[in-house]
PDB file of the backbone (N, CA, C, O) and the ligand in Angstrom, with CONECT records:
HET     ZN  A 101       1
ATOM      1  N   MET A   1       0.711  -1.239   0.001  1.00  0.00           N
ATOM      2  CA  MET A   1       0.034  -0.025  -0.144  1.00  0.00           C
ATOM      3  C   MET A   1       0.706   1.227  -0.021  1.00  0.00           C
ATOM      4  O   MET A   1       0.279   2.272  -0.512  1.00  0.00           O
ATOM      5  N   ILE A   2       1.925   1.101   0.738  1.00  0.00           N
ATOM      6  CA  ILE A   2       2.634   2.331   0.838  1.00  0.00           C
ATOM      7  C   ILE A   2       3.648   2.733  -0.421  1.00  0.00           C
ATOM      8  O   ILE A   2       4.056   3.848  -0.746  1.00  0.00           O
ATOM      9  N   ILE A   3       3.906   1.448  -1.004  1.00  0.00           N
ATOM     10  CA  ILE A   3       4.543   1.604  -2.421  1.00  0.00           C
ATOM     11  C   ILE A   3       3.738   2.131  -3.247  1.00  0.00           C
ATOM     12  O   ILE A   3       4.240   2.914  -4.054  1.00  0.00           O
ATOM     13  N   ARG A   4       2.379   1.902  -3.313  1.00  0.00           N
ATOM     14  CA  ARG A   4       1.422   2.570  -4.307  1.00  0.00           C
ATOM     15  C   ARG A   4       1.402   4.117  -4.036  1.00  0.00           C
ATOM     16  O   ARG A   4       1.334   4.930  -4.958  1.00  0.00           O
ATOM     17  N   LEU A   5       1.465   4.460  -2.744  1.00  0.00           N
ATOM     18  CA  LEU A   5       1.320   5.759  -2.544  1.00  0.00           C
ATOM     19  C   LEU A   5       2.592   6.635  -2.813  1.00  0.00           C
ATOM     20  O   LEU A   5       2.474   7.791  -3.218  1.00  0.00           O
ATOM     21  N   VAL A   6       3.802   6.061  -2.580  1.00  0.00           N
ATOM     22  CA  VAL A   6       5.100   6.499  -3.200  1.00  0.00           C
ATOM     23  C   VAL A   6       5.106   6.665  -4.739  1.00  0.00           C
ATOM     24  O   VAL A   6       5.513   7.698  -5.269  1.00  0.00           O
ATOM     25  N   ILE A   7       4.659   5.657  -5.399  1.00  0.00           N
ATOM     26  CA  ILE A   7       4.572   5.810  -6.752  1.00  0.00           C
ATOM     27  C   ILE A   7       3.525   6.856  -7.285  1.00  0.00           C
ATOM     28  O   ILE A   7       3.743   7.558  -8.272  1.00  0.00           O
ATOM     29  N   ALA A   8       2.354   6.897  -6.533  1.00  0.00           N
ATOM     30  CA  ALA A   8       1.464   7.945  -6.939  1.00  0.00           C
ATOM     31  C   ALA A   8       2.138   9.327  -6.595  1.00  0.00           C
ATOM     32  O   ALA A   8       1.872  10.335  -7.250  1.00  0.00           O
ATOM     33  N   LEU A   9       2.929   9.329  -5.651  1.00  0.00           N
ATOM     34  CA  LEU A   9       3.563  10.610  -5.327  1.00  0.00           C
ATOM     35  C   LEU A   9       4.604  11.087  -6.395  1.00  0.00           C
ATOM     36  O   LEU A   9       4.667  12.238  -6.827  1.00  0.00           O
ATOM     37  N   VAL A  10       5.373  10.093  -6.743  1.00  0.00           N
ATOM     38  CA  VAL A  10       6.336  10.209  -7.888  1.00  0.00           C
ATOM     39  C   VAL A  10       5.761  10.651  -9.110  1.00  0.00           C
ATOM     40  O   VAL A  10       6.266  11.575  -9.746  1.00  0.00           O
ATOM     41  N   ILE A  11       4.633   9.990  -9.517  1.00  0.00           N
ATOM     42  CA  ILE A  11       4.031  10.264 -10.649  1.00  0.00           C
ATOM     43  C   ILE A  11       3.395  11.904 -10.683  1.00  0.00           C
ATOM     44  O   ILE A  11       3.504  12.691 -11.623  1.00  0.00           O
ATOM     45  N   PHE A  12       2.801  12.111  -9.543  1.00  0.00           N
ATOM     46  CA  PHE A  12       2.394  13.604  -9.274  1.00  0.00           C
ATOM     47  C   PHE A  12       3.470  14.553  -9.367  1.00  0.00           C
ATOM     48  O   PHE A  12       3.335  15.618  -9.970  1.00  0.00           O
ATOM     49  N   TYR A  13       4.735  14.143  -8.686  1.00  0.00           N
ATOM     50  CA  TYR A  13       5.694  15.056  -8.668  1.00  0.00           C
ATOM     51  C   TYR A  13       6.344  15.374 -10.222  1.00  0.00           C
ATOM     52  O   TYR A  13       6.656  16.484 -10.653  1.00  0.00           O
ATOM     53  N   LEU A  14       6.434  14.290 -10.806  1.00  0.00           N
ATOM     54  CA  LEU A  14       6.878  14.353 -12.412  1.00  0.00           C
ATOM     55  C   LEU A  14       5.927  15.124 -13.099  1.00  0.00           C
ATOM     56  O   LEU A  14       6.296  16.074 -13.790  1.00  0.00           O
ATOM     57  N   ALA A  15       4.738  14.817 -12.985  1.00  0.00           N
ATOM     58  CA  ALA A  15       3.557  15.638 -13.759  1.00  0.00           C
ATOM     59  C   ALA A  15       3.681  17.122 -13.548  1.00  0.00           C
ATOM     60  O   ALA A  15       3.620  17.952 -14.454  1.00  0.00           O
ATOM     61  N   TYR A  16       3.894  17.429 -12.041  1.00  0.00           N
ATOM     62  CA  TYR A  16       3.981  18.664 -11.561  1.00  0.00           C
ATOM     63  C   TYR A  16       5.312  19.450 -12.387  1.00  0.00           C
ATOM     64  O   TYR A  16       5.242  20.557 -12.920  1.00  0.00           O
ATOM     65  N   ARG A  17       6.447  18.618 -12.336  1.00  0.00           N
ATOM     66  CA  ARG A  17       7.655  19.215 -12.943  1.00  0.00           C
ATOM     67  C   ARG A  17       7.426  19.326 -14.466  1.00  0.00           C
ATOM     68  O   ARG A  17       7.929  20.293 -15.038  1.00  0.00           O
ATOM     69  N   VAL A  18       6.754  18.480 -15.134  1.00  0.00           N
ATOM     70  CA  VAL A  18       6.648  18.546 -16.569  1.00  0.00           C
ATOM     71  C   VAL A  18       5.657  19.702 -16.978  1.00  0.00           C
ATOM     72  O   VAL A  18       5.735  20.399 -17.990  1.00  0.00           O
ATOM     73  N   GLY A  19       4.706  19.761 -15.976  1.00  0.00           N
ATOM     74  CA  GLY A  19       3.629  20.903 -16.287  1.00  0.00           C
ATOM     75  C   GLY A  19       4.386  22.227 -16.005  1.00  0.00           C
ATOM     76  O   GLY A  19       4.319  23.132 -16.838  1.00  0.00           O
ATOM     77  N   LYS A  20       5.033  22.363 -14.976  1.00  0.00           N
ATOM     78  CA  LYS A  20       6.001  23.477 -14.767  1.00  0.00           C
ATOM     79  C   LYS A  20       6.860  23.850 -15.899  1.00  0.00           C
ATOM     80  O   LYS A  20       6.938  25.017 -16.284  1.00  0.00           O
ATOM     81  N   TYR A  21       7.498  22.893 -16.432  1.00  0.00           N
ATOM     82  CA  TYR A  21       8.443  23.054 -17.487  1.00  0.00           C
ATOM     83  C   TYR A  21       7.679  23.598 -18.849  1.00  0.00           C
ATOM     84  O   TYR A  21       8.121  24.515 -19.540  1.00  0.00           O
ATOM     85  N   ILE A  22       6.437  22.863 -19.119  1.00  0.00           N
ATOM     86  CA  ILE A  22       5.710  23.316 -20.162  1.00  0.00           C
ATOM     87  C   ILE A  22       5.275  24.580 -20.151  1.00  0.00           C
ATOM     88  O   ILE A  22       5.328  25.235 -21.192  1.00  0.00           O
ATOM     89  N   LEU A  23       4.734  25.172 -18.883  1.00  0.00           N
ATOM     90  CA  LEU A  23       4.115  26.486 -18.648  1.00  0.00           C
ATOM     91  C   LEU A  23       5.283  27.380 -18.743  1.00  0.00           C
ATOM     92  O   LEU A  23       5.049  28.524 -19.133  1.00  0.00           O
ATOM     93  N   ARG A  24       6.524  27.058 -18.451  1.00  0.00           N
ATOM     94  CA  ARG A  24       7.659  28.053 -18.359  1.00  0.00           C
ATOM     95  C   ARG A  24       8.003  28.473 -19.790  1.00  0.00           C
ATOM     96  O   ARG A  24       8.297  29.647 -20.014  1.00  0.00           O
ATOM     97  N   LEU A  25       7.974  27.490 -20.842  1.00  0.00           N
ATOM     98  CA  LEU A  25       8.428  27.573 -22.127  1.00  0.00           C
ATOM     99  C   LEU A  25       7.834  28.958 -22.793  1.00  0.00           C
ATOM    100  O   LEU A  25       8.610  29.840 -23.162  1.00  0.00           O
ATOM    101  N   PRO A  26       6.566  29.076 -22.908  1.00  0.00           N
ATOM    102  CA  PRO A  26       5.893  30.103 -23.725  1.00  0.00           C
ATOM    103  C   PRO A  26       6.432  31.607 -23.128  1.00  0.00           C
ATOM    104  O   PRO A  26       6.719  32.537 -23.881  1.00  0.00           O
ATOM    105  N   SER A  27       6.513  31.674 -21.737  1.00  0.00           N
ATOM    106  CA  SER A  27       6.864  32.857 -21.219  1.00  0.00           C
ATOM    107  C   SER A  27       8.262  33.394 -21.514  1.00  0.00           C
ATOM    108  O   SER A  27       8.483  34.583 -21.741  1.00  0.00           O
ATOM    109  N   GLU A  28       9.242  32.385 -21.495  1.00  0.00           N
ATOM    110  CA  GLU A  28      10.561  32.478 -21.954  1.00  0.00           C
ATOM    111  C   GLU A  28      10.751  33.013 -23.398  1.00  0.00           C
ATOM    112  O   GLU A  28      11.470  33.944 -23.762  1.00  0.00           O
ATOM    113  N   ASN A  29       9.914  32.183 -24.167  1.00  0.00           N
ATOM    114  CA  ASN A  29       9.919  32.563 -25.822  1.00  0.00           C
ATOM    115  C   ASN A  29       9.526  34.128 -25.898  1.00  0.00           C
ATOM    116  O   ASN A  29      10.189  34.958 -26.519  1.00  0.00           O
ATOM    117  N   SER A  30       8.332  34.410 -25.162  1.00  0.00           N
ATOM    118  CA  SER A  30       7.843  35.586 -25.394  1.00  0.00           C
ATOM    119  C   SER A  30       8.854  36.789 -24.905  1.00  0.00           C
ATOM    120  O   SER A  30       8.845  37.927 -25.374  1.00  0.00           O
ATOM    121  N   ARG A  31       9.703  36.322 -23.895  1.00  0.00           N
ATOM    122  CA  ARG A  31      10.562  37.362 -23.317  1.00  0.00           C
ATOM    123  C   ARG A  31      11.725  37.801 -24.233  1.00  0.00           C
ATOM    124  O   ARG A  31      12.145  38.952 -24.360  1.00  0.00           O
ATOM    125  N   SER A  32      12.194  36.640 -24.875  1.00  0.00           N
ATOM    126  CA  SER A  32      13.432  36.696 -25.941  1.00  0.00           C
ATOM    127  C   SER A  32      12.752  37.292 -27.168  1.00  0.00           C
ATOM    128  O   SER A  32      13.455  38.011 -27.877  1.00  0.00           O
ATOM    129  N   PHE A  33      11.479  37.095 -27.518  1.00  0.00           N
ATOM    130  CA  PHE A  33      10.859  37.615 -28.870  1.00  0.00           C
ATOM    131  C   PHE A  33      10.143  38.817 -28.510  1.00  0.00           C
ATOM    132  O   PHE A  33       9.098  38.803 -27.859  1.00  0.00           O
ATOM    133  N   SER A  34      10.779  39.971 -28.985  1.00  0.00           N
ATOM    134  CA  SER A  34      10.090  41.300 -28.498  1.00  0.00           C
ATOM    135  C   SER A  34       8.622  41.489 -29.152  1.00  0.00           C
ATOM    136  O   SER A  34       7.897  42.416 -28.791  1.00  0.00           O
ATOM    137  N   GLY A  35       8.292  40.704 -29.978  1.00  0.00           N
ATOM    138  CA  GLY A  35       6.765  40.832 -30.497  1.00  0.00           C
ATOM    139  C   GLY A  35       6.955  41.562 -31.835  1.00  0.00           C
ATOM    140  O   GLY A  35       7.995  42.179 -32.065  1.00  0.00           O
ATOM    141  N   PRO A  36       5.844  41.483 -32.800  1.00  0.00           N
ATOM    142  CA  PRO A  36       5.874  42.051 -33.931  1.00  0.00           C
ATOM    143  C   PRO A  36       5.523  43.578 -33.980  1.00  0.00           C
ATOM    144  O   PRO A  36       4.566  44.039 -33.358  1.00  0.00           O
ATOM    145  N   ARG A  37       6.250  44.233 -34.657  1.00  0.00           N
ATOM    146  CA  ARG A  37       5.947  45.731 -34.481  1.00  0.00           C
ATOM    147  C   ARG A  37       4.937  46.174 -35.594  1.00  0.00           C
ATOM    148  O   ARG A  37       5.314  46.627 -36.675  1.00  0.00           O
ATOM    149  N   SER A  38       3.562  45.999 -35.227  1.00  0.00           N
ATOM    150  CA  SER A  38       2.641  46.079 -36.115  1.00  0.00           C
ATOM    151  C   SER A  38       2.298  47.615 -36.228  1.00  0.00           C
ATOM    152  O   SER A  38       1.816  48.101 -37.251  1.00  0.00           O
ATOM    153  N   GLU A  39       2.588  48.343 -35.083  1.00  0.00           N
ATOM    154  CA  GLU A  39       2.205  49.723 -34.973  1.00  0.00           C
ATOM    155  C   GLU A  39       3.186  50.573 -35.359  1.00  0.00           C
ATOM    156  O   GLU A  39       4.317  50.448 -34.889  1.00  0.00           O
ATOM    157  N   ILE A  40       2.867  51.602 -36.315  1.00  0.00           N
ATOM    158  CA  ILE A  40       3.753  52.653 -36.897  1.00  0.00           C
ATOM    159  C   ILE A  40       3.821  53.680 -35.997  1.00  0.00           C
ATOM    160  O   ILE A  40       2.750  54.146 -35.609  1.00  0.00           O
ATOM    161  N   THR A  41       5.057  54.230 -35.493  1.00  0.00           N
ATOM    162  CA  THR A  41       5.241  55.218 -34.723  1.00  0.00           C
ATOM    163  C   THR A  41       5.624  56.592 -35.448  1.00  0.00           C
ATOM    164  O   THR A  41       5.939  56.512 -36.635  1.00  0.00           O
ATOM    165  N   GLY A  42       5.624  57.608 -34.947  1.00  0.00           N
ATOM    166  CA  GLY A  42       5.762  58.921 -35.628  1.00  0.00           C
ATOM    167  C   GLY A  42       7.140  59.078 -36.325  1.00  0.00           C
ATOM    168  O   GLY A  42       7.230  59.847 -37.282  1.00  0.00           O
ATOM    169  N   GLU A  43       8.143  58.430 -35.916  1.00  0.00           N
ATOM    170  CA  GLU A  43       9.569  58.473 -36.641  1.00  0.00           C
ATOM    171  C   GLU A  43       9.597  57.601 -37.678  1.00  0.00           C
ATOM    172  O   GLU A  43      10.459  57.826 -38.528  1.00  0.00           O
ATOM    173  N   ASP A  44       8.802  56.555 -37.856  1.00  0.00           N
ATOM    174  CA  ASP A  44       8.961  55.521 -38.921  1.00  0.00           C
ATOM    175  C   ASP A  44       8.792  56.267 -40.335  1.00  0.00           C
ATOM    176  O   ASP A  44       8.095  57.255 -40.568  1.00  0.00           O
ATOM    177  N   LEU A  45       9.579  55.568 -41.185  1.00  0.00           N
ATOM    178  CA  LEU A  45       9.289  56.106 -42.602  1.00  0.00           C
ATOM    179  C   LEU A  45       8.175  55.235 -43.262  1.00  0.00           C
ATOM    180  O   LEU A  45       8.029  54.025 -43.090  1.00  0.00           O
ATOM    181  N   VAL A  46       7.465  55.996 -43.996  1.00  0.00           N
ATOM    182  CA  VAL A  46       6.527  55.043 -44.878  1.00  0.00           C
ATOM    183  C   VAL A  46       6.444  55.597 -46.148  1.00  0.00           C
ATOM    184  O   VAL A  46       6.457  56.804 -46.390  1.00  0.00           O
ATOM    185  N   ARG A  47       6.340  54.511 -47.119  1.00  0.00           N
ATOM    186  CA  ARG A  47       6.461  54.637 -48.551  1.00  0.00           C
ATOM    187  C   ARG A  47       5.137  55.271 -49.193  1.00  0.00           C
ATOM    188  O   ARG A  47       4.024  54.765 -49.050  1.00  0.00           O
ATOM    189  N   ASP A  48       5.367  56.320 -49.844  1.00  0.00           N
ATOM    190  CA  ASP A  48       4.175  56.857 -50.606  1.00  0.00           C
ATOM    191  C   ASP A  48       3.911  56.111 -51.840  1.00  0.00           C
ATOM    192  O   ASP A  48       4.650  56.255 -52.813  1.00  0.00           O
ATOM    193  N   PRO A  49       2.869  55.297 -51.859  1.00  0.00           N
ATOM    194  CA  PRO A  49       2.590  54.256 -53.097  1.00  0.00           C
ATOM    195  C   PRO A  49       2.555  54.895 -54.401  1.00  0.00           C
ATOM    196  O   PRO A  49       2.777  54.264 -55.434  1.00  0.00           O
ATOM    197  N   GLN A  50       2.261  56.223 -54.373  1.00  0.00           N
ATOM    198  CA  GLN A  50       2.112  57.017 -55.616  1.00  0.00           C
ATOM    199  C   GLN A  50       3.402  57.340 -56.231  1.00  0.00           C
ATOM    200  O   GLN A  50       3.632  57.040 -57.402  1.00  0.00           O
ATOM    201  N   CYS A  51       4.287  57.965 -55.454  1.00  0.00           N
ATOM    202  CA  CYS A  51       5.573  58.498 -56.321  1.00  0.00           C
ATOM    203  C   CYS A  51       6.692  57.709 -55.715  1.00  0.00           C
ATOM    204  O   CYS A  51       7.820  57.837 -56.191  1.00  0.00           O
ATOM    205  N   GLY A  52       6.469  56.877 -54.671  1.00  0.00           N
ATOM    206  CA  GLY A  52       7.576  56.104 -54.036  1.00  0.00           C
ATOM    207  C   GLY A  52       8.502  56.841 -53.102  1.00  0.00           C
ATOM    208  O   GLY A  52       9.498  56.255 -52.678  1.00  0.00           O
ATOM    209  N   THR A  53       8.261  58.012 -52.774  1.00  0.00           N
ATOM    210  CA  THR A  53       8.858  58.721 -51.740  1.00  0.00           C
ATOM    211  C   THR A  53       8.679  58.237 -50.363  1.00  0.00           C
ATOM    212  O   THR A  53       7.592  57.792 -49.994  1.00  0.00           O
ATOM    213  N   TYR A  54       9.809  58.314 -49.507  1.00  0.00           N
ATOM    214  CA  TYR A  54       9.678  57.908 -48.048  1.00  0.00           C
ATOM    215  C   TYR A  54       9.366  59.073 -47.395  1.00  0.00           C
ATOM    216  O   TYR A  54       9.955  60.132 -47.611  1.00  0.00           O
ATOM    217  N   VAL A  55       8.359  58.919 -46.509  1.00  0.00           N
ATOM    218  CA  VAL A  55       8.070  60.193 -45.586  1.00  0.00           C
ATOM    219  C   VAL A  55       7.887  59.698 -44.081  1.00  0.00           C
ATOM    220  O   VAL A  55       7.361  58.606 -43.870  1.00  0.00           O
ATOM    221  N   PRO A  56       8.310  60.481 -43.077  1.00  0.00           N
ATOM    222  CA  PRO A  56       8.094  60.157 -41.937  1.00  0.00           C
ATOM    223  C   PRO A  56       6.330  60.074 -41.590  1.00  0.00           C
ATOM    224  O   PRO A  56       5.532  60.760 -42.230  1.00  0.00           O
ATOM    225  N   VAL A  57       6.004  59.348 -40.746  1.00  0.00           N
ATOM    226  CA  VAL A  57       4.618  59.068 -40.647  1.00  0.00           C
ATOM    227  C   VAL A  57       4.029  60.456 -40.031  1.00  0.00           C
ATOM    228  O   VAL A  57       2.977  60.884 -40.504  1.00  0.00           O
ATOM    229  N   ASN A  58       4.592  61.069 -39.132  1.00  0.00           N
ATOM    230  CA  ASN A  58       3.942  62.183 -38.515  1.00  0.00           C
ATOM    231  C   ASN A  58       3.761  63.441 -39.535  1.00  0.00           C
ATOM    232  O   ASN A  58       3.033  64.390 -39.244  1.00  0.00           O
ATOM    233  N   SER A  59       4.418  63.372 -40.635  1.00  0.00           N
ATOM    234  CA  SER A  59       4.373  64.412 -41.699  1.00  0.00           C
ATOM    235  C   SER A  59       3.603  64.014 -42.962  1.00  0.00           C
ATOM    236  O   SER A  59       3.430  64.762 -43.924  1.00  0.00           O
ATOM    237  N   ALA A  60       3.139  62.704 -42.851  1.00  0.00           N
ATOM    238  CA  ALA A  60       2.586  62.116 -44.069  1.00  0.00           C
ATOM    239  C   ALA A  60       1.072  62.435 -44.172  1.00  0.00           C
ATOM    240  O   ALA A  60       0.447  62.811 -43.181  1.00  0.00           O
ATOM    241  N   VAL A  61       0.496  62.280 -45.382  1.00  0.00           N
ATOM    242  CA  VAL A  61      -0.885  62.380 -45.299  1.00  0.00           C
ATOM    243  C   VAL A  61      -1.484  60.962 -45.329  1.00  0.00           C
ATOM    244  O   VAL A  61      -1.237  60.126 -46.199  1.00  0.00           O
ATOM    245  N   LYS A  62      -2.200  60.812 -44.402  1.00  0.00           N
ATOM    246  CA  LYS A  62      -2.904  59.485 -44.201  1.00  0.00           C
ATOM    247  C   LYS A  62      -4.175  59.301 -44.814  1.00  0.00           C
ATOM    248  O   LYS A  62      -4.986  60.205 -44.615  1.00  0.00           O
ATOM    249  N   ALA A  63      -4.562  58.269 -45.565  1.00  0.00           N
ATOM    250  CA  ALA A  63      -5.706  57.889 -46.130  1.00  0.00           C
ATOM    251  C   ALA A  63      -5.920  56.610 -46.272  1.00  0.00           C
ATOM    252  O   ALA A  63      -5.000  55.858 -46.593  1.00  0.00           O
ATOM    253  N   THR A  64      -7.161  56.176 -46.055  1.00  0.00           N
ATOM    254  CA  THR A  64      -7.794  54.748 -46.141  1.00  0.00           C
ATOM    255  C   THR A  64      -8.417  54.555 -47.620  1.00  0.00           C
ATOM    256  O   THR A  64      -9.367  55.195 -48.071  1.00  0.00           O
ATOM    257  N   ILE A  65      -7.816  53.720 -48.165  1.00  0.00           N
ATOM    258  CA  ILE A  65      -8.437  53.449 -49.583  1.00  0.00           C
ATOM    259  C   ILE A  65      -8.742  52.101 -49.793  1.00  0.00           C
ATOM    260  O   ILE A  65      -7.856  51.257 -49.931  1.00  0.00           O
ATOM    261  N   GLY A  66      -9.983  51.831 -49.828  1.00  0.00           N
ATOM    262  CA  GLY A  66     -10.428  50.301 -50.111  1.00  0.00           C
ATOM    263  C   GLY A  66     -10.112  49.482 -49.064  1.00  0.00           C
ATOM    264  O   GLY A  66      -9.853  48.294 -49.256  1.00  0.00           O
ATOM    265  N   GLY A  67     -10.101  50.099 -47.718  1.00  0.00           N
ATOM    266  CA  GLY A  67     -10.040  49.334 -46.462  1.00  0.00           C
ATOM    267  C   GLY A  67      -8.596  49.235 -46.043  1.00  0.00           C
ATOM    268  O   GLY A  67      -8.288  48.562 -45.060  1.00  0.00           O
ATOM    269  N   GLU A  68      -7.645  49.928 -46.805  1.00  0.00           N
ATOM    270  CA  GLU A  68      -6.223  49.809 -46.586  1.00  0.00           C
ATOM    271  C   GLU A  68      -5.792  51.162 -46.214  1.00  0.00           C
ATOM    272  O   GLU A  68      -6.324  52.142 -46.735  1.00  0.00           O
ATOM    273  N   THR A  69      -4.886  51.265 -45.367  1.00  0.00           N
ATOM    274  CA  THR A  69      -4.363  52.345 -44.950  1.00  0.00           C
ATOM    275  C   THR A  69      -2.997  52.883 -45.635  1.00  0.00           C
ATOM    276  O   THR A  69      -2.015  52.141 -45.671  1.00  0.00           O
ATOM    277  N   PHE A  70      -2.960  54.127 -46.150  1.00  0.00           N
ATOM    278  CA  PHE A  70      -1.859  54.337 -46.950  1.00  0.00           C
ATOM    279  C   PHE A  70      -1.275  55.820 -46.422  1.00  0.00           C
ATOM    280  O   PHE A  70      -1.979  56.628 -45.817  1.00  0.00           O
ATOM    281  N   TYR A  71       0.014  56.015 -46.728  1.00  0.00           N
ATOM    282  CA  TYR A  71       0.547  57.331 -46.177  1.00  0.00           C
ATOM    283  C   TYR A  71       1.241  57.889 -47.473  1.00  0.00           C
ATOM    284  O   TYR A  71       1.919  57.168 -48.206  1.00  0.00           O
ATOM    285  N   PHE A  72       1.019  59.245 -47.706  1.00  0.00           N
ATOM    286  CA  PHE A  72       1.443  59.979 -48.869  1.00  0.00           C
ATOM    287  C   PHE A  72       2.172  61.227 -48.366  1.00  0.00           C
ATOM    288  O   PHE A  72       2.029  61.751 -47.261  1.00  0.00           O
ATOM    289  N   CYS A  73       3.080  61.667 -49.489  1.00  0.00           N
ATOM    290  CA  CYS A  73       3.831  62.673 -49.273  1.00  0.00           C
ATOM    291  C   CYS A  73       3.224  63.962 -49.268  1.00  0.00           C
ATOM    292  O   CYS A  73       3.691  64.952 -48.703  1.00  0.00           O
ATOM    293  N   SER A  74       2.060  63.906 -49.982  1.00  0.00           N
ATOM    294  CA  SER A  74       1.145  65.345 -50.226  1.00  0.00           C
ATOM    295  C   SER A  74      -0.368  64.701 -50.575  1.00  0.00           C
ATOM    296  O   SER A  74      -0.600  63.530 -50.873  1.00  0.00           O
ATOM    297  N   GLU A  75      -1.213  65.671 -50.468  1.00  0.00           N
ATOM    298  CA  GLU A  75      -2.476  65.510 -50.695  1.00  0.00           C
ATOM    299  C   GLU A  75      -2.669  65.080 -52.165  1.00  0.00           C
ATOM    300  O   GLU A  75      -3.469  64.210 -52.510  1.00  0.00           O
ATOM    301  N   GLU A  76      -1.826  65.799 -53.037  1.00  0.00           N
ATOM    302  CA  GLU A  76      -1.860  65.637 -54.497  1.00  0.00           C
ATOM    303  C   GLU A  76      -1.428  64.026 -54.794  1.00  0.00           C
ATOM    304  O   GLU A  76      -1.992  63.440 -55.718  1.00  0.00           O
ATOM    305  N   CYS A  77      -0.648  63.495 -54.171  1.00  0.00           N
ATOM    306  CA  CYS A  77      -0.428  62.098 -54.331  1.00  0.00           C
ATOM    307  C   CYS A  77      -1.684  61.208 -53.928  1.00  0.00           C
ATOM    308  O   CYS A  77      -2.186  60.341 -54.643  1.00  0.00           O
ATOM    309  N   ARG A  78      -2.072  61.556 -52.739  1.00  0.00           N
ATOM    310  CA  ARG A  78      -3.264  60.874 -52.288  1.00  0.00           C
ATOM    311  C   ARG A  78      -4.343  60.835 -53.253  1.00  0.00           C
ATOM    312  O   ARG A  78      -4.860  59.773 -53.601  1.00  0.00           O
ATOM    313  N   ASP A  79      -4.717  62.043 -53.719  1.00  0.00           N
ATOM    314  CA  ASP A  79      -5.801  62.203 -54.625  1.00  0.00           C
ATOM    315  C   ASP A  79      -5.583  61.305 -55.920  1.00  0.00           C
ATOM    316  O   ASP A  79      -6.453  60.588 -56.414  1.00  0.00           O
ATOM    317  N   ARG A  80      -4.266  61.461 -56.397  1.00  0.00           N
ATOM    318  CA  ARG A  80      -3.961  60.671 -57.675  1.00  0.00           C
ATOM    319  C   ARG A  80      -4.015  59.142 -57.251  1.00  0.00           C
ATOM    320  O   ARG A  80      -4.529  58.313 -58.002  1.00  0.00           O
ATOM    321  N   TYR A  81      -3.546  58.844 -56.199  1.00  0.00           N
ATOM    322  CA  TYR A  81      -3.555  57.426 -55.981  1.00  0.00           C
ATOM    323  C   TYR A  81      -4.801  56.887 -55.728  1.00  0.00           C
ATOM    324  O   TYR A  81      -4.967  55.753 -56.177  1.00  0.00           O
ATOM    325  N   ARG A  82      -5.910  57.493 -55.006  1.00  0.00           N
ATOM    326  CA  ARG A  82      -7.234  57.081 -54.825  1.00  0.00           C
ATOM    327  C   ARG A  82      -7.815  57.156 -56.173  1.00  0.00           C
ATOM    328  O   ARG A  82      -8.773  56.392 -56.292  1.00  0.00           O
ATOM    329  N   GLU A  83      -7.526  57.858 -57.259  1.00  0.00           N
ATOM    330  CA  GLU A  83      -8.273  57.859 -58.403  1.00  0.00           C
ATOM    331  C   GLU A  83      -7.745  56.494 -59.190  1.00  0.00           C
ATOM    332  O   GLU A  83      -8.508  55.732 -59.783  1.00  0.00           O
ATOM    333  N   VAL A  84      -6.502  56.341 -59.107  1.00  0.00           N
ATOM    334  CA  VAL A  84      -5.807  55.014 -59.712  1.00  0.00           C
ATOM    335  C   VAL A  84      -6.623  53.801 -59.196  1.00  0.00           C
ATOM    336  O   VAL A  84      -7.069  52.957 -59.973  1.00  0.00           O
ATOM    337  N   VAL A  85      -6.799  53.747 -57.866  1.00  0.00           N
ATOM    338  CA  VAL A  85      -7.250  52.574 -57.204  1.00  0.00           C
ATOM    339  C   VAL A  85      -8.784  52.344 -57.666  1.00  0.00           C
ATOM    340  O   VAL A  85      -9.263  51.247 -57.953  1.00  0.00           O
ATOM    341  N   GLU A  86      -9.540  53.724 -57.685  1.00  0.00           N
ATOM    342  CA  GLU A  86     -10.801  53.445 -57.797  1.00  0.00           C
ATOM    343  C   GLU A  86     -11.098  53.180 -59.383  1.00  0.00           C
ATOM    344  O   GLU A  86     -12.067  52.507 -59.736  1.00  0.00           O
ATOM    345  N   LYS A  87     -10.249  53.722 -60.237  1.00  0.00           N
ATOM    346  CA  LYS A  87     -10.329  53.159 -61.676  1.00  0.00           C
ATOM    347  C   LYS A  87     -10.123  51.661 -61.722  1.00  0.00           C
ATOM    348  O   LYS A  87     -10.819  50.936 -62.433  1.00  0.00           O
ATOM    349  N   ARG A  88      -9.353  51.309 -61.110  1.00  0.00           N
ATOM    350  CA  ARG A  88      -8.936  49.669 -61.096  1.00  0.00           C
ATOM    351  C   ARG A  88     -10.143  48.853 -60.910  1.00  0.00           C
ATOM    352  O   ARG A  88     -10.196  47.773 -61.497  1.00  0.00           O
ATOM    353  N   LYS A  89     -11.190  49.260 -60.113  1.00  0.00           N
ATOM    354  CA  LYS A  89     -12.338  48.579 -59.788  1.00  0.00           C
ATOM    355  C   LYS A  89     -13.277  48.376 -60.839  1.00  0.00           C
ATOM    356  O   LYS A  89     -14.328  47.774 -60.621  1.00  0.00           O
TER     357      LYS A  89
HETATM  358 ZN    ZN A 101       4.157  61.479 -53.348  1.00  0.00          ZN2+
END
């Protein structure tokens, strides 16, 4: 009877260790992995799809065309690009 109890305790201990090991893995992975930079900050350069110029986000002209967000160097580029996209449909 006591041997059974010891075996049960050993199994429980091993399960605990394995569980702890498994639980520890994702947190360590996320620590070394800084995460995707999906957000664009003010200093980032964005490409004007109309003329190909790179402009900082905070001085770019932002526009949502066809559900996608684009950044342009000027309102002229934005209007021209919007025309091109809307003609394509
Ligand atoms: Zn432009």
